[in-house]
C-alpha positions as CSV (number, residue, x, y, z in Angstrom):
1,M,-7.9,-1.0,10.9
2,S,-11.6,-1.7,10.5
3,C,-14.8,-0.5,8.8
4,R,-17.2,-2.7,10.6
5,G,-20.8,-2.4,9.5
6,A,-20.0,-0.5,6.3
7,E,-21.7,-1.5,3.1
8,K,-19.2,-3.8,1.3
9,R,-19.2,-2.0,-2.0
10,V,-15.8,-2.0,-3.7
11,A,-14.6,0.1,-6.6
12,L,-12.6,-2.3,-8.8
13,V,-9.7,-0.6,-10.6
14,K,-7.7,-3.2,-12.4
15,G,-5.5,-0.7,-14.1
16,D,-2.8,-1.3,-16.7
17,G,0.1,-3.8,-17.3
18,V,-0.1,-6.7,-14.9
19,G,-2.8,-4.9,-12.9
20,P,-5.7,-6.9,-14.4
21,E,-3.8,-10.2,-14.0
22,V,-3.0,-9.8,-10.3
23,I,-6.4,-8.4,-9.5
24,D,-8.1,-11.3,-11.2
25,G,-6.0,-13.6,-9.0
26,A,-7.1,-11.7,-5.9
27,L,-10.8,-11.9,-7.0
28,V,-10.5,-15.7,-7.3
29,V,-9.1,-15.9,-3.8
30,L,-11.8,-13.6,-2.4
31,E,-14.5,-15.8,-3.9
32,A,-12.9,-18.9,-2.4
33,A,-12.8,-17.2,1.0
34,G,-16.5,-16.6,0.8
35,A,-16.2,-12.8,0.7
36,E,-19.6,-11.1,0.0
37,L,-18.6,-8.0,-1.9
38,E,-20.3,-5.9,-4.6
39,F,-17.7,-4.8,-7.1
40,V,-18.1,-1.7,-9.2
41,P,-15.7,-1.6,-12.2
42,V,-13.9,1.7,-12.7
43,E,-11.5,2.1,-15.7
44,L,-8.6,4.4,-14.8
45,G,-5.1,4.7,-16.2
46,Y,-3.2,4.5,-19.4
47,S,-5.7,2.5,-21.4
48,R,-8.4,5.0,-20.5
49,W,-6.0,7.9,-21.5
50,K,-5.3,6.3,-24.9
51,R,-9.0,6.1,-25.6
52,T,-10.3,9.4,-24.1
53,G,-7.3,11.6,-23.5
54,K,-7.9,11.4,-19.8
55,A,-6.6,8.9,-17.3
56,M,-9.3,9.8,-14.8
57,A,-12.3,12.2,-14.8
58,E,-14.3,13.9,-12.1
59,E,-17.2,11.5,-12.6
60,D,-14.8,8.7,-11.7
61,I,-14.1,10.2,-8.3
62,D,-17.8,10.6,-7.7
63,L,-18.4,6.9,-8.6
64,I,-15.6,5.8,-6.3
65,K,-17.0,8.0,-3.5
66,D,-20.3,6.0,-3.8
67,C,-18.2,3.0,-2.6
68,H,-16.4,2.5,0.7
69,S,-13.3,0.9,-0.6
70,V,-11.1,0.5,-3.7
71,L,-9.2,-2.5,-4.9
72,F,-6.5,-1.2,-7.1
73,G,-4.1,-2.9,-9.6
74,A,-1.5,-0.7,-11.1
75,I,-1.3,2.3,-13.4
76,T,1.1,3.0,-16.3
77,T,2.0,6.7,-16.6
78,P,0.9,8.1,-19.9
79,P,3.5,10.1,-22.0
80,D,1.7,13.3,-21.3
81,P,3.5,16.4,-19.7
82,N,0.2,17.5,-18.2
83,Y,-0.6,14.1,-16.7
84,K,-1.6,14.2,-13.0
85,S,-1.0,10.9,-11.1
86,V,-4.2,8.9,-10.8
87,L,-3.0,7.4,-7.5
88,L,-1.9,10.7,-6.0
89,S,-5.2,12.2,-7.1
90,L,-7.1,9.4,-5.4
91,R,-5.1,9.7,-2.2
92,K,-5.9,13.4,-2.0
93,G,-9.4,13.3,-3.4
94,L,-10.4,10.6,-0.8
95,D,-8.1,12.0,1.9
96,L,-6.3,8.7,2.2
97,Y,-3.6,10.1,4.6
98,A,-2.2,6.8,6.0
99,N,-0.3,4.3,3.9
100,I,0.1,1.1,5.9
101,R,2.7,-1.4,4.5
102,P,3.2,-4.6,6.4
103,F,6.3,-6.7,5.7
104,R,6.3,-10.3,7.0
105,T,8.3,-13.5,6.5
106,R,9.0,-16.4,8.9
107,D,11.8,-14.3,10.5
108,L,10.6,-10.7,10.0
109,D,7.5,-8.8,11.0
110,F,7.4,-5.0,10.8
111,V,5.1,-2.3,9.5
112,I,5.9,1.0,7.7
113,V,3.3,3.7,8.3
114,R,3.8,6.4,5.8
115,E,2.1,9.8,5.7
116,N,0.3,9.8,2.3
117,T,-0.9,13.3,1.3
118,E,1.8,15.9,1.9
119,G,5.6,16.1,2.2
120,M,7.4,16.0,-1.2
121,Y,4.2,14.8,-2.8
122,S,2.2,17.8,-1.9
123,G,2.0,18.9,-5.5
124,V,3.3,22.4,-5.0
125,E,5.8,22.6,-7.8
126,K,7.3,25.0,-10.4
127,L,9.2,24.1,-13.5
128,D,10.8,26.4,-16.0
129,E,13.9,26.4,-18.2
130,E,16.4,27.4,-15.5
131,E,14.9,26.1,-12.2
132,A,12.6,23.4,-10.9
133,T,11.3,23.5,-7.4
134,T,9.1,21.3,-5.2
135,L,7.8,22.5,-1.9
136,R,8.0,20.1,1.0
137,V,4.9,20.7,3.1
138,I,4.7,19.2,6.6
139,T,1.7,20.3,8.7
140,L,0.7,19.9,12.3
141,R,-2.6,18.2,11.2
142,G,-0.9,15.8,8.8
143,S,1.8,14.9,11.4
144,L,-0.7,14.4,14.2
145,R,-3.1,12.2,12.3
146,I,-0.4,9.9,10.9
147,A,1.2,9.7,14.4
148,E,-2.2,8.7,15.8
149,R,-2.5,5.9,13.2
150,A,1.0,4.7,13.9
151,C,0.6,4.7,17.6
152,A,-2.7,2.8,17.3
153,I,-0.8,0.0,15.5
154,A,2.3,0.2,17.7
155,S,0.1,0.0,20.9
156,K,-0.8,-3.6,19.9
157,R,2.8,-4.5,19.0
158,Q,6.1,-3.6,20.7
159,K,7.5,-0.2,19.8
160,L,7.6,2.7,17.4
161,T,10.5,4.2,15.4
162,I,10.1,7.7,14.1
163,V,12.2,8.1,10.9
164,H,13.1,11.7,9.8
165,K,15.9,14.0,8.7
166,S,15.5,16.8,11.1
167,N,19.2,17.5,11.3
168,V,19.0,18.9,7.7
169,L,15.3,19.4,7.0
170,K,13.8,21.9,9.4
171,S,10.3,20.8,8.3
172,D,11.1,17.4,9.9
173,T,11.5,19.0,13.4
174,L,7.7,19.5,13.5
175,F,7.1,15.9,12.3
176,L,9.5,14.5,14.9
177,R,8.1,16.6,17.8
178,I,4.4,15.7,17.0
179,C,5.2,12.0,16.6
180,G,7.1,12.0,19.9
181,E,4.4,13.8,21.8
182,T,1.8,11.5,20.4
183,A,3.8,8.3,21.4
184,R,4.1,9.6,24.9
185,R,0.4,10.3,25.1
186,W,-0.3,6.8,23.9
187,D,2.4,5.4,26.3
188,V,4.0,3.6,23.3
189,P,7.7,2.9,23.6
190,F,9.5,4.8,20.8
191,D,12.8,5.9,19.5
192,D,13.8,8.0,16.4
193,M,16.3,7.5,13.6
194,L,17.6,9.6,10.7
195,V,16.4,8.2,7.4
196,D,19.8,7.3,6.1
197,A,20.6,5.3,9.3
198,A,17.2,3.6,8.9
199,A,18.0,2.6,5.3
200,Y,21.2,1.1,6.5
201,N,19.7,-0.7,9.4
202,L,16.9,-2.2,7.3
203,V,19.6,-4.1,5.4
204,I,22.0,-4.8,8.3
205,N,19.5,-5.5,11.2
206,P,15.9,-5.4,10.1
207,K,14.7,-7.2,13.2
208,R,15.3,-4.0,15.2
209,F,12.2,-2.5,13.7
210,D,8.6,-3.1,14.6
211,V,6.5,-0.1,13.5
212,I,8.1,2.7,11.5
213,V,6.3,6.0,11.0
214,T,7.7,8.5,8.5
215,T,7.0,11.1,5.9
216,N,5.7,10.5,2.4
217,L,8.9,10.3,0.3
218,F,10.9,8.5,2.9
219,G,8.2,6.0,3.4
220,D,7.9,5.4,-0.3
221,I,11.7,4.7,-0.6
222,L,12.1,2.7,2.6
223,S,9.1,0.4,1.7
224,D,10.6,-0.6,-1.6
225,E,13.9,-1.3,0.2
226,A,11.9,-3.4,2.7
227,A,10.3,-5.3,-0.1
228,G,13.7,-6.3,-1.4
229,I,14.7,-7.5,2.0
230,I,11.7,-9.9,2.3
231,G,11.9,-11.3,-1.2
232,G,10.5,-8.8,-3.7
233,L,7.8,-6.3,-4.5
234,G,5.4,-9.0,-5.7
235,L,4.9,-10.2,-2.1
236,C,3.9,-6.9,-0.6
237,P,0.4,-5.4,0.0
238,S,-0.6,-2.0,1.2
239,A,-3.6,-0.1,2.6
240,N,-4.3,3.6,1.9
241,L,-6.6,4.7,4.7
242,G,-8.6,7.8,5.5
243,D,-11.4,8.4,8.0
244,K,-14.1,7.5,5.5
245,Y,-12.5,5.7,2.5
246,A,-9.8,3.1,1.9
247,L,-7.8,1.9,-1.1
248,F,-5.9,-1.4,-1.2
249,E,-3.1,-2.2,-3.7
250,P,0.0,-4.2,-4.1
251,I,3.0,-1.9,-3.9
252,H,4.5,-3.0,-7.2
253,G,4.0,-1.0,-10.5
254,S,2.3,-2.0,-13.7
255,A,5.4,-3.9,-15.1
256,P,4.4,-3.5,-18.8
257,D,7.5,-5.6,-19.8
258,I,5.9,-8.8,-18.4
259,A,2.2,-7.9,-19.0
260,G,0.2,-10.6,-20.7
261,R,2.7,-13.3,-20.1
262,G,0.9,-14.8,-17.0
263,V,4.0,-14.6,-14.8
264,A,3.2,-11.7,-12.5
265,N,3.2,-12.4,-8.8
266,P,-0.4,-12.1,-7.5
267,I,0.5,-12.4,-3.8
268,G,0.8,-8.7,-3.2
269,A,-2.7,-8.2,-4.6
270,I,-4.1,-11.2,-2.7
271,R,-2.6,-9.9,0.5
272,S,-4.0,-6.4,-0.3
273,A,-7.5,-8.0,-0.7
274,A,-7.0,-9.7,2.7
275,M,-6.2,-6.3,4.3
276,M,-9.4,-5.0,2.7
277,L,-11.4,-7.8,4.3
278,E,-9.9,-7.0,7.7
279,W,-10.9,-3.3,7.2
280,F,-14.4,-4.5,6.5
281,G,-14.4,-6.4,9.8
282,E,-13.8,-9.8,8.2
283,A,-10.6,-10.5,10.2
284,G,-11.2,-14.3,10.2
285,K,-11.3,-14.5,6.4
286,A,-8.3,-12.2,6.1
287,K,-6.4,-14.5,8.5
288,I,-7.1,-17.7,6.5
289,I,-6.1,-16.0,3.3
290,E,-2.7,-15.1,4.8
291,E,-2.3,-18.6,6.1
292,A,-3.0,-20.0,2.6
293,V,-0.5,-17.6,1.1
294,E,2.2,-18.7,3.6
295,W,1.5,-22.3,2.8
296,A,1.9,-21.7,-0.9
297,L,5.2,-19.9,-0.3
298,A,6.4,-22.7,1.9
299,Q,5.5,-25.3,-0.8
300,G,7.4,-23.4,-3.5
301,I,4.2,-22.6,-5.4
302,T,5.6,-19.3,-6.7
303,T,6.1,-17.2,-9.9
304,P,9.4,-16.7,-11.6
305,D,10.3,-13.5,-9.6
306,L,10.6,-15.8,-6.5
307,G,12.5,-18.6,-8.4
308,G,9.4,-20.6,-9.2
309,S,7.8,-21.8,-12.4
310,C,4.2,-21.3,-11.7
311,S,1.9,-18.9,-13.5
312,T,-0.1,-16.1,-12.0
313,K,-3.2,-18.2,-12.3
314,D,-1.5,-21.3,-10.8
315,V,-0.6,-19.4,-7.7
316,A,-4.0,-17.9,-7.2
317,E,-5.8,-21.2,-7.8
318,A,-3.4,-23.1,-5.4
319,I,-4.2,-20.5,-2.7
320,S,-7.9,-20.8,-3.4
321,K,-7.9,-24.5,-3.1
322,R,-5.9,-24.3,0.2
323,L,-8.6,-22.2,1.7
324,A,-11.0,-25.1,1.6
325,W,-8.7,-26.9,4.0
326,L,-8.4,-24.0,6.3
327,D,-12.0,-22.8,6.4
């Protein structure tokens, strides 16, 4: 996962709810790590919708396309029946087809690689008084390129598990076949598992997994389950990758119920920022940020969601100060 040599111009979308709080924490850590980035503020989401009637406009996409990466907080969904998801629009508009979600503790280390642009989130839907339908679209191109991403990751690790529901969903037979063929071509050891069995095994025996590749909805659900297994959504980062652009975000939502209280966990956002540095070719800086995060967790410097008493700012500042010892 790298964009070496790219101009380090980052669209900064703080978003709504706790988004600005956790992203501000990530910015403090990036500065302490010595990251040389040009940030371009872009206002998207509920606050923008309240002011203008639109959560995102076409000119926002154009502005973001002038950057190579996006650092994204979280978006609150406006109460608008015509609202189109900002995040889904960005994923499609920037063709961010690969959602990479690493899950790591002292005892666990696995990655979920989620197809990010089709499946149940393809946007082909119909709603009337008597029937609602959503078309599940699985394509050869979509399956092949997410399989390639997953195998590139698995080739540096141990094995790949293809998660599907092909015994019921015929669209998954294509996904399973393409992923299997790609793994054989990469010479990556692999197995496959039905999604319900995968959900069960994530709880009972998560150590059996190394790299999981799956479709859009399954990956969305399984990654939230995985977050619960390692301690909570606030710990977890993600990368949304395409061939040209990338977007990095914590996997949690905007959590408006705790917004403004200074208790949101910034670690998912900080780890997302570290993933962004790695994508920019700054693997050394990314590594020391992760080491500083692990130190803070080991020292109990945590927010209330993890049983601690620290504020969002406290955690970010402790991680920043630790970087001086690791640099």
